[in-house]
C-alpha positions as CSV (number, residue, x, y, z in Angstrom):
1,M,98.6,83.3,110.3
2,K,98.1,80.6,107.7
3,K,98.7,82.4,104.4
4,L,102.3,81.6,103.9
5,F,103.8,81.2,100.5
6,L,107.5,80.6,99.6
7,T,109.3,81.4,96.4
8,M,112.4,79.4,96.8
9,A,114.3,80.5,93.7
10,V,118.0,81.0,94.3
11,A,119.5,84.4,93.5
12,L,122.7,86.3,94.2
13,T,120.9,89.4,93.2
14,S,117.6,90.9,94.5
15,L,114.2,89.7,93.4
16,A,113.0,91.4,90.2
17,C,109.6,93.1,90.2
18,G,107.5,93.8,87.2
19,A,105.0,96.5,86.4
20,Q,101.4,95.6,86.4
21,A,98.8,96.5,83.9
22,T,95.9,98.9,84.8
23,K,92.4,99.2,83.5
24,V,90.1,102.2,83.4
25,L,86.4,101.3,84.0
26,T,83.6,103.5,83.0
27,A,79.8,103.2,83.7
28,E,78.1,101.7,80.7
29,K,74.9,99.9,79.9
30,S,76.9,96.6,79.6
31,N,77.9,96.7,83.2
32,E,74.5,98.2,84.3
33,Y,76.3,101.4,85.3
34,G,78.0,99.7,88.2
35,L,81.8,99.7,88.7
36,V,83.1,96.7,90.7
37,Y,86.4,96.9,92.6
38,S,88.3,95.2,95.4
39,L,90.6,96.6,98.1
40,P,94.1,95.3,99.0
41,I,95.4,93.0,101.6
42,T,98.9,93.9,102.7
43,A,101.5,91.2,101.9
44,L,105.2,91.1,102.8
45,E,108.0,90.3,100.4
46,I,110.9,89.1,102.5
47,E,114.4,88.9,101.0
48,V,116.9,87.1,103.1
49,T,120.6,86.9,102.3
50,A,122.9,84.4,104.0
51,S,126.7,83.8,103.7
52,H,127.9,80.3,103.1
53,Q,131.4,80.0,104.4
54,V,133.6,76.9,103.9
55,A,136.9,76.6,105.8
56,K,139.4,74.0,104.6
57,K,142.5,73.0,106.5
58,G,145.8,72.8,104.7
59,P,147.6,69.5,104.5
60,F,150.7,71.0,106.2
61,Y,148.9,73.0,108.9
62,L,151.1,71.5,111.6
63,Y,154.1,73.2,110.0
64,A,152.5,76.7,109.6
65,K,154.1,78.1,112.8
66,K,157.6,76.9,111.7
67,Y,157.5,78.0,108.0
68,I,154.9,80.7,107.8
69,G,155.2,82.2,111.2
70,T,151.6,81.9,112.2
71,D,149.7,79.9,114.7
72,K,146.3,80.8,113.2
73,A,146.3,78.0,110.6
74,I,142.9,76.3,110.1
75,A,143.2,72.9,111.9
76,E,139.8,71.5,111.0
77,D,137.4,71.6,108.0
78,S,134.2,73.5,108.7
79,E,131.1,74.9,107.0
80,K,128.9,77.7,108.3
81,W,125.7,79.5,107.2
82,Q,124.8,82.8,108.6
83,I,122.1,85.4,107.8
84,T,123.7,88.7,106.9
85,E,120.8,90.8,105.7
86,V,117.0,90.9,105.8
87,K,114.8,93.2,103.7
88,V,111.0,93.5,104.0
89,R,108.8,95.2,101.4
90,P,105.1,95.6,101.9
91,Y,102.9,95.4,98.8
92,G,99.2,95.0,98.1
93,V,97.3,92.0,96.8
94,S,93.7,92.2,95.8
95,D,91.2,90.8,98.3
96,S,89.3,88.9,95.6
97,E,86.9,87.4,98.2
98,T,85.3,90.8,98.9
99,Q,84.1,93.1,96.2
100,Y,82.4,96.5,96.2
101,L,80.0,98.2,93.9
102,M,80.0,101.9,92.9
103,Q,76.6,102.3,91.4
104,L,76.2,105.2,88.9
105,R,73.5,106.7,86.8
106,P,73.3,106.6,83.0
107,G,75.4,109.4,81.5
108,A,77.8,109.6,84.4
109,L,81.4,110.4,83.4
110,T,82.9,108.9,86.5
111,S,85.7,106.3,86.0
112,I,87.8,104.2,88.2
113,T,91.4,102.9,87.7
114,V,92.1,99.3,88.9
115,D,95.0,97.0,88.5
116,S,94.9,93.7,86.6
117,D,93.2,92.0,89.6
118,G,90.5,94.7,90.0
119,M,92.1,96.4,93.0
120,L,91.0,100.1,93.3
121,L,93.8,102.6,92.6
122,A,92.0,105.8,91.8
123,I,88.7,107.5,90.8
124,N,88.5,110.0,87.9
125,K,92.3,109.7,87.5
126,E,94.7,107.4,85.7
127,V,97.6,106.2,87.7
128,N,100.2,103.5,87.2
129,A,99.9,100.2,89.1
130,P,102.8,99.5,91.5
131,S,105.3,96.8,90.9
132,K,104.7,93.4,92.5
133,P,106.9,90.3,93.0
134,E,107.2,88.2,89.9
135,S,107.6,84.5,89.9
136,K,110.1,84.0,87.1
137,S,113.4,82.3,86.5
138,K,116.5,83.9,88.0
139,K,119.9,84.4,86.6
140,P,122.1,81.4,87.3
141,A,124.3,81.7,90.3
142,E,127.8,82.9,89.7
143,N,130.3,80.1,89.8
144,V,132.2,79.9,93.1
145,V,135.5,78.1,92.9
146,W,135.6,75.8,96.0
147,P,139.2,74.9,96.9
148,T,140.1,71.2,97.2
149,G,143.1,71.8,99.4
150,N,145.5,70.3,96.8
151,E,146.0,73.4,94.6
152,Y,149.6,73.6,95.7
153,L,150.4,70.4,93.8
154,D,150.4,72.4,90.6
155,Y,153.6,74.1,91.8
156,V,155.7,71.3,93.2
157,D,158.8,69.8,91.7
158,E,160.2,66.3,91.3
159,D,162.0,66.4,94.7
160,F,158.7,67.1,96.4
161,V,157.0,64.2,94.6
162,A,159.9,61.8,95.4
163,S,159.9,62.7,99.1
164,K,158.0,60.4,101.5
165,S,158.4,62.6,104.5
166,S,155.7,65.2,105.3
167,A,158.3,67.3,107.2
168,K,160.6,67.3,104.1
169,Q,157.7,68.1,101.8
170,A,156.7,71.1,104.1
171,Q,160.3,72.3,103.9
172,L,160.3,72.1,100.1
173,L,157.0,73.9,99.9
174,A,158.2,76.7,102.1
175,E,161.3,77.1,100.0
176,S,159.2,77.3,96.9
177,L,157.0,79.9,98.6
178,M,160.0,82.1,99.4
179,E,161.2,81.9,95.8
180,V,157.8,83.1,94.6
181,R,157.8,86.0,97.0
182,D,161.3,86.9,96.0
183,S,160.3,86.9,92.3
184,K,157.3,89.2,93.1
185,L,159.5,91.6,95.0
186,S,162.1,91.6,92.1
187,L,159.4,92.4,89.6
188,T,157.9,95.3,91.6
189,R,161.4,96.8,92.2
190,G,162.5,96.3,88.6
191,T,165.5,94.1,89.5
192,A,164.3,90.8,88.0
193,D,166.6,89.1,85.5
194,A,163.9,89.1,82.9
195,M,161.6,92.1,83.2
196,P,158.3,92.2,81.3
197,A,158.1,94.1,78.0
198,D,155.1,96.2,79.0
199,G,152.5,96.9,81.7
200,K,150.1,94.2,80.5
201,Q,152.8,91.5,80.7
202,M,153.8,92.8,84.1
203,E,150.2,92.5,85.3
204,L,150.0,88.9,84.0
205,M,153.2,87.9,85.6
206,L,152.3,89.3,89.0
207,A,148.9,87.7,88.8
208,S,150.5,84.3,88.1
209,L,152.9,84.7,91.0
210,G,150.1,85.8,93.2
211,Q,148.1,82.7,92.4
212,Q,151.1,80.5,93.2
213,E,151.7,82.3,96.5
214,A,148.1,81.8,97.5
215,A,148.1,78.1,96.7
216,L,151.4,77.4,98.5
217,T,150.4,79.5,101.5
218,A,147.0,77.7,101.8
219,A,148.9,74.4,102.0
220,F,150.0,75.6,105.5
221,T,147.3,78.1,106.7
222,G,144.2,76.6,104.9
223,S,141.6,78.6,103.1
224,V,138.2,80.2,103.6
225,T,135.7,80.6,100.7
226,T,132.5,82.5,101.0
227,E,129.4,82.8,98.8
228,Y,126.2,84.8,99.3
229,V,122.8,83.2,98.7
230,T,119.5,85.0,98.6
231,R,116.0,83.5,99.1
232,T,112.7,85.5,98.7
233,F,109.6,84.6,100.7
234,T,106.1,86.0,100.4
235,Y,104.0,86.2,103.5
236,V,100.3,87.3,103.8
237,P,99.4,87.8,107.4
238,D,95.8,87.2,108.4
239,G,96.1,88.2,112.0
240,E,98.6,88.3,114.9
241,G,100.9,85.5,115.6
242,E,104.3,83.9,115.1
243,N,105.3,81.3,112.4
244,V,108.4,79.6,111.2
245,L,109.2,81.3,108.0
246,F,112.0,78.8,107.0
247,R,115.0,77.1,108.7
248,L,118.7,77.6,108.2
249,S,120.8,74.4,108.2
250,S,124.6,74.6,109.1
251,F,125.4,72.3,106.1
252,A,122.4,72.7,103.7
253,G,121.6,76.4,104.1
254,F,118.0,77.4,103.5
255,V,115.6,74.5,104.1
256,D,111.8,74.3,104.5
257,A,110.0,75.3,107.7
258,D,109.3,71.7,108.6
259,D,112.8,70.4,108.0
260,L,114.2,69.9,111.5
261,S,117.8,69.8,110.2
262,G,117.9,73.6,110.4
263,D,117.4,76.3,113.1
264,P,114.0,78.0,112.8
265,V,113.7,81.6,111.6
266,Y,110.5,83.1,113.0
267,L,108.3,85.8,111.6
268,K,106.1,87.5,114.2
269,V,103.3,90.0,113.6
270,E,101.8,92.0,116.5
271,A,99.1,94.6,116.2
272,V,100.3,98.0,117.3
273,N,97.7,100.6,116.2
274,Q,94.2,99.6,115.4
275,A,92.4,102.0,113.0
276,T,89.8,104.5,114.2
277,L,87.1,106.4,112.5
278,P,88.1,109.9,111.2
279,L,86.8,112.9,113.1
280,D,85.0,116.0,111.8
281,A,85.7,119.6,112.5
282,K,83.9,119.3,115.9
283,G,86.1,116.3,116.9
284,E,83.3,113.8,116.5
285,Q,83.4,110.6,114.6
286,K,82.3,110.9,111.0
287,K,79.3,108.9,109.8
288,M,79.5,106.6,106.8
289,P,78.0,108.4,103.8
290,K,75.1,106.8,102.0
291,N,76.1,104.5,99.2
292,A,79.7,105.3,100.2
293,V,82.7,104.5,98.0
294,I,84.5,102.1,100.4
295,Y,88.2,102.4,101.2
296,N,90.5,101.3,104.0
297,I,91.8,103.1,107.0
298,P,94.8,101.0,107.8
299,G,96.2,100.0,111.2
300,S,99.8,99.0,111.8
301,A,101.7,95.9,113.1
302,Q,105.1,95.3,114.4
303,V,106.9,92.9,112.1
304,S,109.9,91.1,113.5
305,I,112.1,88.3,112.1
306,S,114.4,86.4,114.5
307,T,116.5,83.3,115.0
308,L,118.2,81.8,118.0
309,G,117.1,84.7,120.1
310,K,118.5,87.3,117.8
311,K,116.3,89.8,116.0
312,L,117.2,90.2,112.3
313,Y,114.4,92.7,111.5
314,D,112.0,94.7,113.6
315,K,109.8,97.5,112.2
316,E,106.3,98.8,112.4
317,V,104.4,98.3,109.1
318,Q,101.0,99.8,108.0
319,M,98.6,97.0,107.0
320,A,95.1,96.9,105.7
321,Q,94.3,93.8,107.8
322,F,94.5,95.7,111.0
323,G,92.4,98.6,109.7
324,M,88.8,99.3,109.1
325,E,86.5,100.3,106.3
326,F,85.2,103.8,105.7
327,G,83.8,105.6,102.7
328,L,83.6,108.7,100.5
329,D,80.4,110.4,99.4
330,P,79.9,109.3,95.8
331,L,78.5,112.7,94.9
332,L,82.1,114.0,95.1
333,F,82.9,112.1,91.9
334,T,79.6,112.5,89.9
335,D,79.2,116.3,90.1
336,K,79.1,117.4,86.5
337,K,80.3,120.9,87.2
338,E,83.2,120.2,89.5
339,P,83.9,116.5,89.9
340,S,86.7,115.4,92.3
341,F,89.3,112.7,91.9
342,A,90.8,110.4,94.6
343,V,94.0,108.3,94.7
344,F,94.4,105.3,97.0
345,D,97.4,103.6,98.5
346,P,97.9,100.3,96.6
347,V,99.5,98.7,99.7
348,T,96.9,99.4,102.3
349,G,93.9,100.8,100.4
350,A,94.2,104.1,102.3
351,L,93.0,107.4,100.9
352,V,96.1,109.3,99.7
353,E,94.7,112.3,97.9
354,V,91.4,114.0,97.0
355,G,91.2,117.0,94.7
356,S,89.3,118.7,91.9
357,V,89.6,117.2,88.5
358,K,89.8,120.7,87.0
């Protein structure tokens, strides 16, 4: 499977898709009464979301048990990337290397609807083209405030600054933390010496105290900050096999498939059901009609995505590549008294519906 394309735009939201234009083609002298179309190849849009977690130890983590009452303080800085979600969406791309001709006679009222790339969508009926992945700029990532570990310094007094002993500094920080907590409790109980004038002021005061409490607590316990990053990959299978889709580095996150600094994330495609010819009322295989209007009978493949022995995605997907061609009698669509219409699946090229135009 060599047709591998990556769209490495960063996004904290899902990939936007845009509507595609359609064209209605009719048999005219200019095209020698021949309507040319292509069929789809099934592609995969793969959206992978990973969490980026940064843990930072507090400068006074050795005193956390004594002053905060916990032995779960972070004792070492660390950084971790982990895949949290994988979404796969099949969609069709026109097989521009193979084209088909629907030859008509002068005066025929038959029309076909194709997308902007000439892929067949319908005969004698107008339909909308499906959305496809768009390669366009994304919204800038939301700003994540990464702690430095020194936020507590905004809330220390002169005694702390003058002290040269880390044990004494830890004691002073703990006393300041207790004062902040007492102030929060007094506000919520309505016993503070200076109560806020209204609810808005109360909200601001509690938010400020909460910020101070978090900074002072983090000086002992440390802090953990997490952001979520999404990458979108487009993959066009051309057969069975397994490829490295990308790699995930413990410090750099998403990296290219050939960047050995990361652990490989594999995409595997295995044929499950090969297409077979349709059967007639007697249970016998139908024969291809003369001058048939070609469409796909899709097969299916098991698509799995895994890393480090763990499966992140595993699902059976219908694909044109594992199918076969068959055709419809063109007389269905050229009958002047009772013409028919047909609608085709834009992902696999399968016949979805046939009916009378009237």
